[in-house]
C-alpha positions as CSV (number, residue, x, y, z in Angstrom):
1,M,16.5,138.1,174.1
2,K,20.4,137.8,173.5
3,K,22.7,139.7,175.8
4,N,26.5,141.0,174.8
5,Y,29.1,139.8,177.2
6,V,32.1,141.2,177.4
7,L,35.3,139.5,179.0
8,D,38.1,140.7,181.0
9,T,41.2,139.4,180.9
10,N,41.0,137.4,184.2
11,V,38.1,135.4,183.5
12,L,39.5,134.0,180.5
13,L,42.6,133.2,182.5
14,H,40.6,131.9,185.6
15,D,38.6,129.3,183.4
16,P,39.9,128.9,179.8
17,R,36.6,127.7,178.5
18,A,34.8,131.0,180.0
19,I,33.9,131.5,176.4
20,Y,31.4,128.2,176.1
21,R,29.9,129.5,179.5
22,F,27.0,131.9,178.2
23,E,24.9,129.7,176.2
24,D,23.4,131.5,173.4
25,N,24.7,134.7,174.3
26,N,27.5,136.8,172.2
27,V,30.7,137.0,173.5
28,I,33.1,139.4,173.1
29,I,36.7,139.6,173.8
30,P,38.7,142.9,173.5
31,I,41.7,142.9,171.3
32,H,43.4,144.5,174.8
33,V,42.6,141.0,176.9
34,L,44.3,139.2,173.8
35,E,47.3,141.1,174.4
36,E,47.5,140.4,178.1
37,I,47.1,136.8,177.4
38,D,49.7,137.1,175.3
39,R,52.2,138.4,178.0
40,F,51.4,135.3,180.2
41,K,51.6,132.3,177.7
42,K,55.0,131.4,178.9
43,E,54.6,131.4,182.7
44,L,55.1,128.0,183.9
45,S,52.4,128.2,186.1
46,E,48.6,127.4,186.3
47,R,48.1,130.9,184.6
48,G,50.7,130.2,181.7
49,R,48.6,127.3,180.7
50,N,45.2,128.8,180.9
51,A,46.9,131.7,178.6
52,R,47.6,128.7,175.9
53,L,44.6,127.2,176.3
54,V,42.2,130.5,175.8
55,T,44.2,131.0,172.6
56,R,44.1,127.8,171.0
57,Y,40.2,127.4,171.7
58,I,40.2,130.5,170.1
59,D,42.4,129.8,167.4
60,R,40.5,126.3,167.0
61,L,36.7,128.1,166.3
62,R,38.9,130.6,163.5
63,S,40.7,127.6,161.9
64,N,36.7,126.6,161.2
65,G,36.0,128.8,158.6
66,G,34.6,131.5,160.7
67,S,35.5,135.3,161.3
68,L,36.6,136.6,164.4
69,A,36.0,140.1,163.6
70,E,32.3,139.1,162.4
71,G,31.9,136.6,164.9
72,C,32.7,132.6,165.7
73,I,29.1,130.5,165.9
74,L,29.8,128.4,169.7
75,E,28.3,125.5,170.3
76,H,25.7,126.6,172.0
77,G,24.3,128.8,169.1
78,G,26.1,132.1,170.9
79,T,29.0,133.9,168.8
80,L,32.4,134.5,169.6
81,Q,33.9,138.3,168.5
82,V,37.1,140.0,168.9
83,V,36.5,143.8,169.0
84,M,39.3,146.5,168.1
85,G,40.2,149.8,170.3
86,E,40.0,152.7,169.8
87,G,40.4,156.6,171.1
88,R,43.7,157.1,172.7
89,P,43.0,156.8,177.1
90,D,44.2,159.0,179.7
91,A,48.0,159.7,179.1
92,D,48.6,159.3,182.9
93,Q,47.8,156.1,183.2
94,T,50.4,153.2,182.9
95,G,50.6,149.7,182.8
96,S,47.8,147.4,184.1
97,A,45.6,150.9,184.8
98,L,45.9,151.7,180.7
99,M,45.0,148.4,179.9
100,D,42.0,148.3,182.2
101,T,40.8,151.8,180.4
102,R,41.1,150.6,177.0
103,I,39.1,147.2,178.1
104,L,36.3,149.5,179.6
105,N,36.2,151.6,176.5
106,V,35.6,148.8,174.3
107,A,32.8,147.6,176.3
108,L,31.4,151.2,176.3
109,R,31.7,151.2,172.6
110,V,29.6,147.7,172.6
111,K,26.7,149.2,174.8
112,S,27.0,152.1,172.2
113,A,26.9,150.0,169.3
114,S,24.0,147.6,170.2
115,P,21.1,149.9,172.0
116,K,18.6,147.7,172.0
117,M,20.6,144.8,173.5
118,R,22.1,144.1,177.5
119,T,25.8,144.5,176.9
120,I,27.0,142.9,180.6
121,F,30.9,143.4,181.6
122,V,32.1,140.0,183.3
123,T,35.5,140.4,185.8
124,Q,36.8,139.1,188.8
125,D,38.3,142.5,189.4
126,V,36.0,144.3,192.1
127,N,37.5,147.4,191.3
128,L,37.0,147.9,187.5
129,R,33.2,146.4,188.5
130,V,32.8,149.7,190.4
131,R,34.3,151.8,187.7
132,A,32.2,149.9,185.2
133,D,29.4,150.3,187.3
134,V,30.1,154.7,187.7
135,M,30.6,154.8,183.9
136,G,27.1,153.3,183.1
137,L,28.0,150.0,182.6
138,R,25.9,146.9,183.8
139,S,29.3,144.7,185.1
140,E,28.9,141.1,186.7
141,D,31.6,138.6,188.9
142,F,32.1,135.5,186.8
143,E,30.0,132.7,188.6
144,A,30.9,129.4,186.9
145,D,32.0,126.9,189.1
146,K,31.8,129.2,192.2
147,I,30.2,128.0,195.8
148,S,29.2,129.9,198.5
149,I,31.2,129.3,201.4
150,D,27.5,129.6,203.5
151,E,25.7,126.8,201.3
152,L,28.9,124.7,201.3
153,Y,27.8,120.5,201.9
154,P,28.6,120.2,205.6
155,G,28.2,116.2,205.4
156,S,26.3,115.9,208.4
157,R,22.3,116.6,209.5
158,E,20.4,115.8,212.1
159,V,16.7,113.7,212.1
160,D,14.2,113.5,214.4
161,V,12.6,110.1,215.0
162,S,10.7,108.3,217.7
163,G,12.9,107.2,221.0
164,S,12.2,103.2,219.8
165,L,13.8,103.8,216.5
166,V,16.7,105.3,218.7
167,D,17.0,102.2,220.6
168,E,16.3,99.6,217.6
169,F,19.5,101.2,216.2
170,F,21.5,100.6,219.6
171,D,20.3,97.5,219.6
172,A,21.1,96.3,215.8
173,G,24.0,98.7,214.7
174,E,21.8,99.6,211.9
175,L,18.6,101.0,210.8
176,D,16.5,101.1,207.7
177,L,16.8,104.7,206.3
178,P,13.3,106.4,208.0
179,E,11.3,108.3,205.3
180,L,12.8,111.7,205.0
181,E,12.1,115.0,202.7
182,R,15.4,114.8,201.8
183,P,17.4,111.6,201.9
184,P,20.7,111.6,202.6
185,Y,23.7,112.1,200.4
186,P,26.2,109.0,200.1
187,N,28.4,108.8,203.7
188,Q,26.3,111.6,204.9
189,F,26.3,111.2,208.7
190,V,23.2,111.2,210.6
191,M,22.6,112.1,214.2
192,L,19.6,110.5,215.0
193,R,17.7,112.4,217.7
194,A,14.5,111.1,220.0
195,H,11.4,113.2,219.6
196,S,10.4,112.6,223.3
197,N,14.4,113.4,225.0
198,P,16.4,115.1,223.0
199,S,19.3,114.3,224.9
200,H,18.6,110.7,223.5
201,T,21.0,110.2,220.2
202,A,22.6,108.3,217.9
203,L,25.1,108.8,215.7
204,S,25.6,107.1,212.2
205,R,26.6,107.1,208.5
206,Y,24.2,106.4,205.7
207,D,25.7,103.3,203.9
208,A,24.1,104.2,199.8
209,N,24.7,100.4,198.7
210,S,22.4,99.0,201.6
211,G,19.9,102.2,201.8
212,K,20.7,102.2,205.5
213,L,21.9,104.0,208.1
214,K,25.2,102.3,209.9
215,A,26.9,102.6,213.5
216,L,30.2,104.4,213.1
217,G,33.2,102.4,213.6
218,R,34.2,101.8,217.9
219,L,37.8,103.7,218.5
220,R,37.7,102.6,222.4
221,K,41.8,103.5,222.3
222,G,41.5,106.0,220.0
223,I,44.3,106.5,217.1
224,W,47.9,107.1,218.1
225,G,46.5,108.6,221.5
226,I,44.2,110.4,219.9
227,R,40.7,110.6,220.6
228,P,37.5,112.7,219.0
229,R,36.8,115.4,221.3
230,N,32.8,116.1,219.5
231,K,30.7,114.7,217.4
232,E,32.6,116.5,214.4
233,Q,36.3,114.9,215.1
234,Q,34.3,111.5,215.5
235,Y,32.7,111.6,211.8
236,A,36.1,113.0,210.5
237,L,38.0,109.9,212.2
238,D,35.2,107.2,210.6
239,L,35.6,108.5,207.6
240,L,39.7,108.5,207.8
241,M,39.7,104.6,208.9
242,S,37.5,103.2,206.5
243,D,39.0,101.8,203.8
244,E,35.9,101.5,201.1
245,I,36.3,105.4,200.5
246,K,38.7,106.5,198.9
247,L,38.6,110.2,199.0
248,V,38.3,112.2,202.3
249,T,37.9,116.5,203.0
250,L,37.4,117.8,206.2
251,V,37.0,121.7,206.2
252,G,37.2,123.5,209.3
253,K,38.7,126.6,211.0
254,A,42.1,126.8,212.0
255,G,42.4,124.2,215.7
256,T,39.2,122.0,215.0
257,G,41.9,119.2,214.4
258,K,41.4,118.8,210.7
259,T,45.5,117.7,210.2
260,L,46.1,116.0,213.3
261,L,43.2,113.6,212.6
262,A,44.2,113.1,209.5
263,I,48.2,112.6,210.3
264,A,47.1,110.3,212.9
265,A,44.8,107.9,211.1
266,G,47.8,107.6,208.2
267,L,50.2,107.0,210.8
268,Q,47.9,104.0,212.4
269,R,47.0,103.2,208.3
270,T,50.7,102.7,207.4
271,M,52.8,101.6,210.8
272,E,50.1,99.6,212.7
273,D,47.7,98.2,210.1
274,K,50.1,98.5,206.9
275,T,46.9,98.9,204.7
276,Y,49.5,101.2,203.0
277,Q,53.0,101.6,202.6
278,K,53.3,105.0,203.6
279,L,52.2,108.3,204.8
280,L,52.8,110.9,202.0
281,V,52.2,114.5,203.1
282,S,51.9,117.7,201.1
283,R,51.0,121.1,201.1
284,P,51.0,124.1,198.8
285,I,53.8,126.3,199.5
286,F,52.0,129.9,199.6
287,P,53.8,132.3,202.7
288,L,51.2,134.0,204.7
289,G,52.5,138.2,204.4
290,R,55.6,138.8,203.0
291,D,58.1,136.2,201.4
292,I,61.2,136.0,202.8
293,G,63.2,135.3,199.9
294,Y,65.0,131.7,198.4
295,L,65.7,129.6,201.1
296,P,69.2,127.5,201.2
297,G,70.0,124.6,200.9
298,D,68.7,121.0,199.4
299,L,65.1,120.3,198.6
300,E,64.5,119.1,202.3
301,D,66.2,122.3,203.4
302,K,63.7,124.9,201.6
303,L,60.7,122.6,202.7
304,N,61.6,122.2,206.0
305,P,59.8,126.0,207.2
306,W,56.9,124.9,205.1
307,M,56.5,121.6,206.5
308,Q,57.2,122.5,210.0
309,P,53.0,122.3,210.9
310,I,53.0,118.6,209.6
311,Y,56.3,118.0,211.7
312,D,54.9,119.7,215.0
313,N,51.9,117.1,214.5
314,I,53.6,114.3,214.0
315,E,56.1,114.9,217.3
316,L,53.0,115.6,219.3
317,L,51.7,112.2,218.3
318,M,54.9,110.8,219.0
319,G,55.2,111.9,222.1
320,I,58.1,113.9,221.7
321,T,59.2,115.2,224.6
322,R,62.3,118.4,225.0
323,E,64.1,115.7,226.6
324,D,63.7,113.4,223.6
325,R,64.8,116.0,221.2
326,H,68.0,116.7,223.1
327,K,68.5,113.3,222.4
328,G,68.2,114.1,218.9
329,R,64.6,112.2,218.2
330,G,62.0,113.9,216.4
331,H,60.1,113.2,213.3
332,E,63.4,112.5,211.3
333,E,62.8,108.9,212.6
334,L,59.7,108.2,210.6
335,L,61.1,109.6,207.6
336,D,64.6,107.5,207.9
337,M,62.1,104.3,208.4
338,G,60.2,105.2,205.1
339,F,57.0,105.4,206.6
340,V,56.2,109.0,206.2
341,E,57.3,111.0,203.1
342,I,57.0,114.5,202.3
343,E,56.3,115.5,199.0
344,P,56.0,119.0,197.5
345,L,53.0,119.2,194.8
346,T,55.5,121.1,192.6
347,Y,56.6,117.6,191.3
348,I,53.5,115.3,191.6
349,R,52.3,116.0,187.9
350,G,53.1,112.6,185.9
351,R,53.4,110.5,189.0
352,S,51.0,107.4,189.5
353,I,50.9,107.0,193.5
354,P,49.6,103.1,195.0
355,N,49.4,102.0,197.5
356,Q,50.0,105.1,200.0
357,F,47.9,107.3,202.5
358,I,47.8,110.8,201.0
359,L,47.5,113.9,203.2
360,V,47.1,117.1,201.5
361,D,47.1,120.0,203.9
362,E,45.7,123.9,203.2
363,A,43.9,122.4,200.0
364,Q,41.8,125.5,199.9
365,N,45.3,127.4,198.6
366,L,44.5,124.7,195.0
367,T,42.5,125.5,192.1
368,P,40.2,123.4,191.0
369,H,42.9,122.3,187.6
370,E,45.5,121.6,190.5
371,V,43.4,119.3,192.6
372,K,41.7,117.3,189.2
373,T,45.8,116.7,188.5
374,I,46.5,115.6,192.0
375,L,43.1,113.6,192.2
376,T,44.4,112.1,189.1
377,R,47.3,110.7,190.3
378,V,45.9,108.4,192.7
379,G,46.7,105.0,192.3
380,D,45.2,101.2,193.2
381,N,44.8,100.9,197.1
382,T,45.4,104.6,197.8
383,K,43.6,106.6,200.0
384,I,43.7,110.3,200.0
385,V,42.4,113.2,202.0
386,L,42.1,117.2,201.7
387,T,42.1,119.1,204.8
388,G,42.2,123.3,204.7
389,D,39.4,126.2,205.9
390,A,38.1,128.3,203.3
391,Y,38.4,131.2,205.3
392,Q,42.1,131.3,205.6
393,I,43.5,131.7,201.9
394,D,46.8,133.2,201.1
395,N,46.7,132.6,196.8
396,P,46.1,135.6,195.3
397,Y,44.1,133.9,192.4
398,V,41.4,131.8,194.3
399,D,38.6,132.8,197.2
400,S,36.6,131.0,199.2
401,S,33.7,130.7,196.6
402,N,36.3,129.1,193.5
403,N,38.8,127.5,195.3
404,G,39.8,123.6,194.5
405,L,39.1,122.1,198.2
406,T,35.2,123.6,198.3
407,Y,35.0,122.4,194.4
408,V,35.7,118.8,195.5
409,V,33.5,118.6,198.5
410,E,30.3,120.1,195.9
411,R,31.6,117.9,193.1
412,F,32.0,114.6,194.7
413,K,28.9,115.1,197.5
414,E,27.0,112.5,195.8
415,Q,30.1,109.7,195.1
416,A,29.5,106.6,197.6
417,M,34.0,106.5,197.2
418,A,34.1,110.0,198.9
419,G,32.9,111.3,202.1
420,H,33.3,115.1,204.0
421,I,33.1,116.3,207.4
422,T,33.1,120.0,208.5
423,L,34.6,120.6,211.7
424,Q,32.8,123.3,213.6
425,K,34.4,123.4,217.2
426,G,38.0,124.5,217.8
427,E,40.2,121.9,220.3
428,R,43.5,123.6,220.0
429,S,42.9,126.1,222.8
430,A,40.3,128.5,224.3
431,L,42.3,131.4,223.2
432,A,42.5,129.7,219.6
433,E,39.0,129.1,219.6
434,L,38.4,132.7,220.8
435,A,40.3,134.4,218.0
436,A,38.8,132.5,215.4
437,N,35.5,133.1,216.1
438,L,36.0,137.2,216.9
439,L,38.3,137.9,214.4
């Protein structure tokens, strides 16, 4: 039986194509939702862009001969209808609270007008879902493109095999894929563990082109003085140093070494190996807590506070001491030499970026559309790395299940030119690791 889905404003601002995501059911938009969307359409932001797209999609349906008042036919057989509001809301309410009440009242009217059909109010506002439930209205979150962080693709797995197969792998450096109930994804890491001796293990990466497990690249000297401290970090460096893998995603809690490993690999591939022309580093600008307001100076001065974690990692890799700082040495050396460039994501649209090693740090604060914009800027012979922690999100418009980083991980896990690893163990300090686990 068809259902009535009444959409809240935040659903359409999150996904302009939400009206097409309810199969052959009836999609209903309260007129108050369109009034709210109209307020956002002039914003030069992701939200403003989505507001404009929503209006265009709805106008296109209307222009095709349908009636929004009676219901326009959608591509999957459902209908889209705009419903007017009635009644006087609580006089004590103003602003967003007033609009929320009006939208809820429309949803209740739809439910009363269609007693034989199930009416569901769809909103990303938790408080509004609670209010709807109290009023006897079934409500749901908008689940399109949401990924449970607990079910996120980890990028690695363990496989129990015979001890002879582990020995064969060490001798040959590769191994035909053993029979598995679920084959690995391209570039997924597999730790082979001997049945008879659980401590007898071997680390490998699945090569989808040959169908074999390949040994990881040896990093005896490390890169820029950095050596992996655990197997996940070894996995990460293997992805970062591999030329055929153009997209790398590193997810992990604070202190697992995501950013440091990525910068070290970028400097190695840029300055030492000369595979890329420069290391381009960027990160979304979202403050932790209350913002301190406008910052003085030119673009570089304004970016310095946001990019300080990047500068700290670069100076750590350079081995800059306190005495060196007194002499004026620092990360500026690499910037002045042109090996490292700091770029705000604000200005990346419209660019084509070839022959560069790109690092986008704190990518969990990006929306799926912003990540798409960044990835479509990648030119020939460019490698891009996205790092972040899905549990540390400062962007109020995304969460752990719908941010751009986890979206990319799931969408690219079956692609041979992409690789992912989730880092588990913190290596910053014993206190940082304890805090990440307890708090």
